[in-house]
N, C-alpha and C positions, 0 to 999 in steps of 0.2 A: 436390564438387557431387552434392548430392542427384538423383536419375533419377526422375521416375514412374514406374510399370513401366505406366501408362498409355500412354505417347509409348513404351515398348519395345514394348507391343503392337503401337501402330496402324503402327509402321517396319515391324513383320515382315509384319502385314497386307498393307499396302503393296507390299513386295518381292515377294510370295510371289504378288501378283497381274502383277505384274511378267513375273517367273518365268516363272507359266503362261500369259502368254502369249505369251513368247517360245517356248517348250515347242508354242505352237499353231503360228508361225510358221513353226519348223524342221523340223516336219510337213510343213507345204504346202510347202517348199522343198526337201523331201527329204534334210533335214540332218542326220537322225537315223540316216541309212545312212552307218556311218564303218568301213572294213574296217580300221582299227587296233584298235579299239575290239572288232568282231565276230571278230578273231584272237586278242583278248587278249594283245596286245602294246605297248600303248599305254603303260606305264612301262618299259620294258625301254631302259635307256639305252645302249648298243651294239648289240642286236641291232635295234632300231628306231630310234632316233635318231641315235646317231652314224652307222647306215648312211646314211639317209636324207639329212643332214646334210651327211655325205661325199661323197655323190654327187652332189649337186647343185653340192657346191665344186669338186668333179675335172672339168679343162675335158677332160678323156679320159671323162667320163661320159657312159650311155648317156642323156641327156638331149638331146645333140647340139647345144648350146647354145656351146659352147667353152668361153671363161676369164669370159662376161657376167657369171653368176652369182656367180664368187669376186671379180668387180670389183665386184660389188655389193655384196658381204660386208665387202670392204678398206673401202668409201667409208664404209659404216653404222658403222663399229667405230675410224673415223678411225683407218686404220693410215697409219703415217708411214716405215714401212720400204723394204726395196730390193727384196722379192719379186718375182721375176719373173713374171706371171701367163701367160704365154705358154709358159713350158716349166714349170712347177710341174704337180709331181703329190700325189697325195692318198694314207695310207697309214692304217689303221685300226687299233688299237690296236699302234702303233707300239715296239717294241721295242727301246731304247737302252743296254742291258746290266743286268747283275742289279742286283735295286735292294740299298742299300749305304746306311743311313739316318743311318750315324756319317760317312761321305763325303758321304752327300748328295745321290746318284747314283742313275742306274739308272731302270727300271721300265717302262713299257705306255703311253705317251699315247693317248689314246682319236680324237682328229682330229689327221692332220698333216701340213701342208702344206708343201710343199719344192722347191725350184725347181733349176736345171741349177747352179748358183753356189754353191747349200747353205745359201741365206739361208730361213729357216722361219718358221711359226708352226704354235702348239700350241695347241691346246681341249683341255682338262680338263672333262669333260660329266658335272656331275650330275645327277640328275633326285631321287632320294631316296637315294640311299648316302650315307653319311657322309666326309668329307675321310681320307685315308689320313697317318700321321705324314711329317712334311717333305713330302710329292707336290707341294705348289709350290714349292717349294727345290729338289728333285730335277729337276725341268723347266726352271727358269732356268737350272740350273748345265748345262743340256744345250746343246752348240753356242754355247756364250757369245759375246755380242754380235751373234752372226745370226740369234737366236732370238727369237720374241716371243709370250708365252703370255698365252692366254685361260681365265679361268676362268668357265665357263657353267653358271648352275644356273636353275631356275624364274622364280624372284622375283628375281634379284641381291642382290648385296653380297660382303663380303671373305668368302675362303678364312680356316678356323679358324687359330687361332696355330701350332696343332700344326703344323698341312701348310704353311703360309709362316712362321712365323719373325719374324725380324724385317724381313723384305722388306715393301715399301711396296706396297700398294694402289696403281693410275693410276701409278706411277711403275717400279717391278720387274713387274709383270704385272699385266695387266687384267681389269676382272671386267665379263660381260654378262650376260642375261638372257634367257630364252625370253621373258617375259612385254611386253618393250620389243622388245630389239636385233633378235631372232629372228624378231619379228611382223614386225620393219620392213622387214628384209630378204626375207622371203618374200611380201611386200604387192609389192614392187617384181619379184620373180622371179614373180610371177601377172601382172604386167601384162606382161613380157619374153615368157610364153608365152605371149600369147594365141592364135596361130597355129598352135599344139600341144596339141591337145583332151587327151589323153591324160596327158600332164604336167600342165599347166594343171588338171585336176580333182582327179590325185593331190597337187598341193600346197596346191588348198584345201582336200580333205581333210585334211590335215596342220595345217592352219591354224586349220581347226575343230578336232582334235586338243591344239593348243597352248592355244586361248583356253580349251578345258575344263579341262586341265592345271593354267591360270593364274587357274579361276574369274575369268573374262572373258563378256560376253553376245557373241554373233556378230552381234546387230544394233546399231549405230550408234546407233538412234533411242532403246532401249533404254540403253542406255551411259548416255547424258545423262539418261534419264528417273532411271536408279540414282543419278547424281552429285547432282541436283537436291534426290532424295529424304535424302541422305546432308550435303547441306550445309544443309539446314533442319532435320535432327535430328542433329545431327555428334555431339551427348552422347552421346544415346542407343545411336548408332549402334558407338562408340568402346566402350561397356560391352556391348555384343554382341561385337564384334570380340576384344576382351581376354578374354572368357569363352568362344568357341568352343575355342581352344587348351587351354585347362584341360580343359573337356568333354572333348573327345578322349581325353586323356591318361587322366580318369580310370574313361571307359565301355572303354579299350580293358583298364584295371586290373583294372576289374569283371569282364571275361572273365577275364584271367587266374585272378582270383580261382575262378569257377566252373570251369577245367579241373584246376586244383591240388585242389576241393574231390572232383571226383569220382574222380582217384586216389588222393588221400588212402584213400578207400572202398577201392580198390584194392590199393594196395601199402602193409604197415605193414614196422614195423623189419624190416631193417636198410635198408631201403630211405628215404631223405631228400627230399620235396622242397620246393623253396624257391621265392622269388619275388623279384628284384630289387624295390629298393625307386623308384627314379628311372626311369620310361620313356622320359624325355626326353634320355636319356644313348645312346648309338649302343652295339650289341651288346646290349642288355638285355634279359632274357625269362624263362623258365621253366627250373629246375635242378632234375634226378633224379639223384642218387647214391647208388651202394651202395658200403657197410663194405670189399666183397672187388676196389672195381674202380680203386683208386691213386689217384682223382683223375681218371679219365675219367666224363664226362660224357652221358647225353640229356637234348638241350635243345631248346626253342625257341625264338626269337633272332628280334630284330627286324634287318631290312633294308633302312636301320642302325638307324631307329628304328620300333619296331611300330606305334605309334597311326598313321604314313604311311609304312607300307613294305610291300612284299610280301614275306612271314616264309616262316621255314624251319624245321625240326625235323631231327635226328637225331644220331648220332654224334659230341661234342666231343672233340676230342683230336689236340692240332697233332703235327704228325711233327716239331718240335723235340724235343719229350718224348718221345714213343714210337715205336717201332719199327714206324712202317705195316705192312712186310713181315708182322710177327708178327700184328698185328692184322687186319690184312685175310683174314689165312689162318686163326685162329682164326673169321672172319665171316662163312667160306665155307659155311658149310652155313644160315647162317640166311636162311630162305626169303623173309621178309619185304623184305631188302637186296637180293634179286635185280632188284629192277625198279624203276627208277624216280629211284633215286639218283643222285648225281654226286660229284664229291669236289673237294676244296683242302686248302691246307695245312693248316687250322685243322681243315677235317670231312675224315674217312678217308669219312662219308655224311651226305651230308643232301639234302633234299628241297622244295619249296615249298610251303605250305600253307594259310597267311594272309593274302590280299592286300587291306591298306587303302592301295593307292596312289593311291585316286580316292575323289572324294566317294559318288559313288555307290556302290563296293565300300565303304566304310567304314561307311556307311548303315545294315548290316547290326547294327552296335553298339547304334544306339538302337531296333533292335525286338525285344524280347523273347524272341519265338518262335524268330527267327533266329539271334539270338543265344545261345542254349540249345542248339541243333540243332548249332551249329559246335562249339560247349563241349564237348558229348556227341562227335562225332565227332574233334576234335583229341584231347581225352583219350582216347580208344580208340586211336588211332595210338601215340600216348607210352605208353600201359600196353603196347601189346603190343609195339611194340620193344625195351621196359626189359626185361618177361617173356621175349623170345628172346634177350636178349644176355646174364643173367643170369649163365651160366656161361662164354660165348665170353670176357668182359672183363673174366672174373677174376682177379686176379693176375697182368697185366700189368706187368711192369716197366720203371720210366723208365730215358729214357736221361740223366739228370742225375745225376750225384756228389753 
């Protein structure tokens, strides 16, 4: 089916008019003031979302509403188990044993609700992070026969095959979404908190945040206007929707090319700079290697997919392959690494640098001046780090035989 360009242009103009009107309404209502956005914590899975959801779900939470919110959640998700809400408590990042991908056990569950009899529900919370290997399988194997696992994402949908293996969605575990499940639940929580002003407004602000992250309007009349517009221009809307994803990937790759070009001007052989071809894959990005580094890299990487994540850079050297104590000792005098860097099993040093986790933040990809400024800033950080670590990272032996 051929789509007239004019139909697409008309759809964009109409949608823009509705969006502009929505922004005016938000200003009048004071909805542009959102504490989560102001503090730049709107996309943090555990620090923001798990913490907020867990507090509401906890019968002992500071909301002082007992098990009311937990009961509402169980109703929304259609829970049929034996969890006793009156004796339940919530644990965030519940440690269930050392991770073993072979036996498919262990790990940390984002939100864990358990009662005195040991019945539990486990919520794996995904905003932009990718799935871990065997993650859902490991959680399903925990507290077998007394535990129900929920896989929570922005838009909903099954976990990856690598995470759930042969487990069946809606049979072995359930998929829920922020866009539908969480918003329905929060609307009910909002009504229950009507007499508690601070709690009510906190939930209301969180609802606005979720609508922002899931690209929904906060005004129901405008939502219906958009729906009507799409219904009458369905073919043109499908063309736009299918190309936005591709455009975001392409724009991110263009940014990486610009960063690489700037680094190439500064770092010659024995340095090598390369890009991953497919940014739709998790943990891809830009690599800086040196002939003397024995596989260690300075890397800019997506978390988990660069076009839609809060991305980071640093030294990539997994502790399974390199003696972490030797590496840390070698880098002790590198001044750049003394402030702002954190550590993980894969990264002895990393820090966040490019945040594309929301539409607003991703907008710099389509503003040439802002994109070039970001490219220069990131390139300088990578160049400075690589140069500072040239000697400290040289000839560190691997632990593999």
